[in-house]
N, C-alpha and C positions, 0 to 999 in steps of 0.2 A: 779718206779716213772714215771709219765706221762711227756710229752714233756715240758709243761709250768713249771712244777716243776723242771725239770732238768735245764732249762734256768735260773730259779730264785735262784737255790741253791747256786751257787758261789757268786752272789751279796749279797745274804742273809748272808752267812757266813762272807763275807768281812765286812758287816755292823755290825754283831755281834762282830767281833774282834775290830772294831773301837770303838764301844760304850762300850765294856768291858774295854777298856783302858781309854776312855775320859769322861765317864758319870759324874764323880765328878767335871770335869772341865767345865761342861755346865751351872753351875750356873752363874748368872750375876757377872761380875768381871773379873779380869785378872789373868792369871797364870804367876807368876813372880818368876823365879828361875835361878840362875847362869846366863847363857848368853841369856836366853829367856826374852826379854823385849818388850812388846807392850804397847802402850799408847792410851788414848781415841782418840786422833788425832795426827798423825805425820805430819811433815812439810817438804817441799822441801828445806832443807838447803844444803849448799855446800857438807858437808860430805856424804849426801845421794847419791851424784853423784860421790864421790871419788875425789872431787877437793878441799877438805879442807886440814887440816894439818896432817891428819892421813892416814894410808894405807887403800885402798878400800876393806876392809875385808868383809863388809856387803853391797856390791854394786853389782847389783842394788836392793837388797832386801829392803833396807830402802826406796828407791824411790817408789818401788812397793807398799809397805805398806802405804806410804804417799798417793799414788793415791787411794788405796782402802778405806782409812779412810776419804776421801772426800765424799764417798757415804754411808759407813756403819760405825757404832761405832767400835772402835779398838778391844774391847773384842769379838764382833761378828766375826770380821775378824780372830782373833786368833783361836777361836773355830772351824771355818770352815777349817782353814789351818790344824789343828791337826787331826780333824776327816777325812778330805779328804786324808791326807797323809797315814794314816794306811789303810783306805778303798781302795785307789788306789793301794797301794803296794800289798795287798792280791789279789785284782781283776786282776791286771796286771799279776802277776805271774801265777795265775790260768788259765788265757787266753793264756799265752805264751807257757806253756808246751805242746808239741806235743802229745796229747793223746785224745782218744775218750771217755774213761771212766771218768765219773764225779768224782769218788773217787780220781783219779790221780790228777785232777785239784784242788780238795779240799786239798789234801796233799801238793801240791806245794804252795797253798795260805797260809796255816798256817806256813809252814816251812820258807817262805820268810818274812811274816809280823810279826811273833811273835818271835823275835830274840833278843839276847843281844845288837846287833847294834842299833835296834830301841829303846830298853829300855834305853840304856846308852846315846844315843843322845837326847832322849826326856828328861831325867832327867837333863842333863847338859844344855838343852835349845837350842840345835842346830836345830831349826825348818827348816831352809833352807836345811840342809842336809837330813832331813826326807823327804822333798819334792823331793829332788834329788833321794833319794833311792826309793821313790814311782814311780818316772818316769822311772827308768832304765828298767823295763820289757816292758813298752810301747815303749821306744826308741829302744830296741832290736827287738821288733816285727815290728816296722816301718822300721828299718834297714834291716831286713830279707826280707821284702816286696820290698825294694829298690834293694836289691841284685838280686831279681827275676824280676826286671823291672816291677813291678806291677803299674798300673795307679795311679796317685796321691800319690805315696809313698813318694816322697820328701816333699811335703807339710805336709803330715802326720808326717814325721820325725821332721820337724821344730816345729809343734804344740806339739808333744810329749815331746820335749826338753824345751818348754817355761818355765815351772816352775822349771826345774832342774838347770838353769844357773843363779840363783839369787845370788850366791857367787862364788868367784874364785874356791874353791875346787869342788863345785857342777858343775861348768862349765867344769872342767877337767874330772871329773867322767863321765859326760854325753857325752862329746866329744869322749872319748875313746870307750865307748860302741857303739856310733853311727858309728864310723869308722870301728870297728871290725865287727859289725853286717852287715853292708852294703858291706863290702869286698873291696879289693884293686882296683877293676875295677870302683868302685864308688867314689874312694878317691878324684878325681878331683871335685866332687860335695859336698861330705860330709865335706871335710876339709874347704872349704870356708863357708859353712853353720855354722860349729862349730865356726869359727873365727868371723863371723858376729854376732852370738848370744852372744858371749862373749866380744864383743867390749866395752860394758858399763864399765867393769872393766879393760880390757886390755889397753884401751887408757889412763886412768889416771895413771895406773901402769907404762907405758913406758914414759909418760911425766914427771914422778917424779922418774925415775930409780935411781937417786943418793941417794934418801931417802928411798929406799925400802929394806934396810938391816935390819936384825933382830938379836937380841942377841943370839949368839951361845949357851949360857947356856940353852936356851929353848929346844934344841934337846934332852938332857937327861931328863929334867924336864917333857917334854911332850911325852916321849917315851911310848910304850905299856907296860903294866904291867901284871904280872901273877894274876889270879883270884882264884886259888886254889893251890894244891900242884904241878901242872904242870908248865912248863916254860911259859913265855909270848907268845912264838910262838904258843903254844897249845891253849891259850886263844884267840888269834887272829884267829886261824883256826876255832874256834867255833863262830866267829863273835863278840867276846868281846875284852877285853884287853884295854879299854880306860884308859888314864893316871890318871884320877881323881877317886880315890877310893871311894869318897863320892857319886858318881853317879852310882855305880855298884850295881845291884840287889843283895840282900843277898843270894839268891839261887845260885848264881854263885860260892860261896865258898864251896858248897857241895862236899865232896870227890869223889862222883860218876861222877861229871861233866866232868873232863878230859877223863875218860873212854868213856862216852857217846859221847864226841866230836870226839874221834878217830873212834868210831863205825859208827856214822852218816857220817863222812867224807869218810870212806872207802865204805860205801853203796852208797854214792853219786858218787864217782869215778867209781864204777861199773856201775851205771846207765848212765854215760856219753856215754857209748858205744851205748846204745839205742838211746840217743839223736843224736849221730853222724849218725846213720842209718836213722833217720827220718828227720833230718835237712840237712844232708850232712856233710861230714867230715870237710870241710873248716870252715863253721860258728861255728860248735860245738866245734872244737878244738881251734879255735881262741878265742872264749868266755872263754873256760876253761883256756887257757894260760893267758888271761887277769886276770882271777881270781887268778891264781897262782902268777902272778906279784903283785896283790894287797896284797896277804898274805905276800910276801917277803918284799914289800915296807913298809907295816904296822909294821912289826917286825924287820926291818933293824937295828934300833938303839939298839936292844937288842942282835944282832949277832956280832961275832968278827969283828972288824974293821968298823962296821956300824956307830957307834957314831962318830968316827974320820972323816969318809967320809961326813956325813951329817953336822957335825960342820964346816968343811972346806967349804962346799957348802953355808951354811948360812952366813959365814963370808965374802966370796969373790964373791958370785953370787947374783945379785939383784933379789929380789923376791923369793929367795930360802926359806924364812921363811914359804912359803906355805907347805913345807915338815914337819914342826912341827906338832905335833898331828897327826902323820902319820897313826894312827889306822883307820882313816876315809877312807883310800884307800881300806880297806878290803871289802867295799861295792861291789867291782867288783867280789869278790868270792861268794857273796850271791846268785847270779843268778845260776851259775852252781851247787852250793850246793843244792839249792831248787829243781831245775829241775832234776838233777841227782838222788837225793833222791826219789822224787816222781816216777820217771820212774823205779827205782830199786824196789820200793814197788809194783808197778804194775806188774813187771815181777815175783816177788815172789808170788803175789796173784794169778797170772795165773796158777801157779803150784799146787795150792790147789784144792782139788777135790770138795769141797762143796761151795755153794754161801755164806753160813753162815760164813765159815772160811775166805773167801775173804773179806766180810764186816767187820769182826772182825779185820783183819789185817789192813785194810784201816782206820778204826776208831782209832786203836791204834796209827797209824802213824800220823793221824790228831791231836790227843790229846797229842802226845809226847812233842811238844814245850810248850804247856800250862802247862802240869804237871811238867816239869823240870824247868820252870821259871814262877811260878804262880804270883810272885810279880811284874810283869808288869801290871797286872789287877788293875782296880780301881785307876788309877793314881799312880801306884806303891804302892798300899796298903796305901793310904793316904799321900804318900810322896809329891804329888803335890796337890795344892788347888787353890782357887781363893781369890782375895783381891780387894778392891776398892781403887782407888787413893783418898787421902784426898782432900778436896776442895782447899787447899793451892796451888796445882799444877795448877789448872785452873786460880786461881787469879793471880799467877805469870805470867802465859802465857799472860794474858790480859794486864799486866803492861809493859811487854817487847815490844820493837819495836819502841820507840820514839827517839832512838839515835843509832849511830853506835857502834861497838865493840862487841866482843864475851863475853860469859858468862863463868866465872870461877866457877866450882863446888868445894865446900869445905865441909868436909875435903878432903885432897888430897888422893884419893883412887879410884880404879876402881870399887870395889864392896861395896855394902851397906847391911845393915841388919836392917829393920824397924819393929817396933812393929805392925804396921798396916798390915804387910805381914807376921805375925807370926815369925819374925826375921829370915826368910829364907835368905840365901846368894843370892844376885842378883846383876846384873850390875846396875850401877847408871842409873836411868831412864831419867835423865835430857837431854841427847843428843837427845832422841827421843820424849820427852814430851814437849819440849819448842820450840818456833818458831825462835830462834836464834842459831847460832853455839855455842856449849858448849865445853869447854876445860876441860878434866878430866885427872888425873894422871893415865896413863895406865901401870904403873909399876906393875908387878904381883909377888906375893909371893906364891911359890909352895913348900910346905914343908919348908925346910931350905934354899931353893934356891931363890934368888931374880932375877927376869927376867926384864931387862931394857925395858922400854916402847919404842914405835915407833914414838911418836909425838915429833918432835924436839923442839916445843915451851915450853914443860913442864920444860925444864932446866931453861929458863928465869923466869918462875913462881916460881920455887923452890929457885932461887937466890934472888927474890924480898923481900924487907924488908918494903915496904910501898905500899899503894894503888896507889900512884903516879907512882911508878915503874911498877905496873900492867897496868896502863893506857898507859905507854910508850910501853908496850909489846902487845898492841892491845886489852886489856881487858876493856870492858865498863861496865860490871856488875859483881857482886860477889854474888853467890847463896850459902848460908849456909844451909845445910841440917841437921836438928836436929834429935836426937834419933837414930843415927847410930854411930858405933865405929869410933874413930879418933878425933884428936885435930885440932883446928883452931888457926893459929898464930894471936894473937890480933893486931899485928902491921899492918897486911894487911887490917884491918877494921877501924883503927884509923882515917884515913882521908877520909873514904868513907861515903856516905850519905844513911841512911836507907830509903828505898822506900816502902817496904811492909814487914810485919812480921806476922807470924801465928804460930801455934803449931809446925808445921813440917818444915817450910821454912822461911827464912829471906832473902830478896833481897836488895842489896846495889848498889848504883851507884858510880862508881869511879870518882875521880876528873878530871877536864879538859876534853879534847877531845881525845879519843883514836886514835892511828894511825892504820888505817885498811889497810891491804895489798889488792890491787886490785886482783880480781879473774876473770879469763877468763872462761865463761860458754860455749863458742862455741864448743870446742872439746868434752866435755861431752854430750852436747845436740845433736851434730851430731852423736856421737857413739850410744846414746840411740835411736836416730831417725832411724838409719840404722837397729838396732835390732828390733825395734817396727815395722818398715816398712816391714821387712821380715816376721814377724808374721802376719801382716795384709794381705800381699800377699798370704801367705800359707792358711790363713783362707778363703780368697776369692776363692782360688783354690779348697778347700774342699767343699765349699758351692755351687759353680757353677758346672754344668755338664761338663765332660771332652770334650764333643762335642762342647760346647761353646768356650772353651779355646784352643782346639786343632784342630778346623775347621773340625770336623768330624772324625779325626784320633785317634783311640784308640788302642794303642799298646798292644797286648796280653802279658801276663807274659811269660818269657822264662828263663830257667835255664842256669847258667853259665857252 
């Protein structure tokens, strides 16, 4: 293959993988399923900055999408996010692996991008985690450059982390890789960078520390689960094991999967020796230990004593609810797994006598993830699709805003199932589709377990027996969503005034003037301003020559 072809091969493969997954989702409309909710236009409501009544679980992701939808339609933003996540994951892993052979880079790309982690997080709708996952190879590369004191490495590290810190879990995943890759001698720089980038969710979390406790029952309900005959730990080792069985690809139940998991993991561990030789022992083993910690943390609730430990932390430590759904931490293991496997395949290929044999081995390694999990392709073989919001949503958005008070969404349920979205289970879109704060019942039903919600206001709503009592609780509007499971207490509507009604939505105004609690925007705006300012400075540093910023002094790279 000529030089231009070699340069284009990795981006081409990355694009093929992205389109293989996302092509059915490129039709106009929104992909709405489980936690994935985008709207034609999102708004800068208090919850988007973490200063509403709920925990900042999607901060600053909601604010970022609100900003993006001021320029582009929401469905275009969503399609770009999903495509770029898979493309960047493959391209980043292929560029990160320390190898000259193109085949090694291609093996790393498919091994990292075509995984149960990507499939399960896509099917459950955790698009911010997909972006974080895609950023991790780029963060690691920038961190390694910082470890070697390469010029402009710190601005590069900031920019590589930008899309990874859109949620608290993503911020923690990115910060750990940043610190580990850059090394202890750079800790005085990387730690402040990590804190500054995560301020948008850290500040509201600490300001509301008294209300950041989660129901301990969620520890067991959201723990990793087995996906075949092996234990949950084995599923996690293969980058799977998510708690929701409905979002697991069917291929993960094949009896051969646990055996392949052990084989691939063993091969990857063998390849880590080569990684240590080419990167140096400190960064290679640090990244590997972080991966091992991710496996341990992801499966902790399934190990002896793990559930009790996490339950105690959730009950007594503010913000420890972040440890629920712990399978997400196995993203740290994905990098050493992909890099080690690719380098081990390269070493095995080097021992073959013929070029044809080496090509065949590389091709088999590239194809292995696709063959063992074909049901990630084509939107999960039709599992995901697109849908258009009914016109009712736009009409209601235009009516809201002429009086204070939050919107109460009924029926009281976190999830919906609309015929216009093929009855797929999805989060209530009202909090993201409407220009006013929306109160939903965030109580979750996981199997037979009922997980208490985290919004303290929902208790007042459940106790209300009239529209007037809702007004006293700060509710100015009642939105009844039709065609979705659940009942509506008629007493809550008896004293309310219908304002707009359609096939799918009916909007009521509560009587009187709701009592609205004052919100201080200053801490959230300052926190977001610091993070955004850091990104702008990093971008400026990358755009301007080092001589301009450093007065002619360019420090050469030097090894520790």
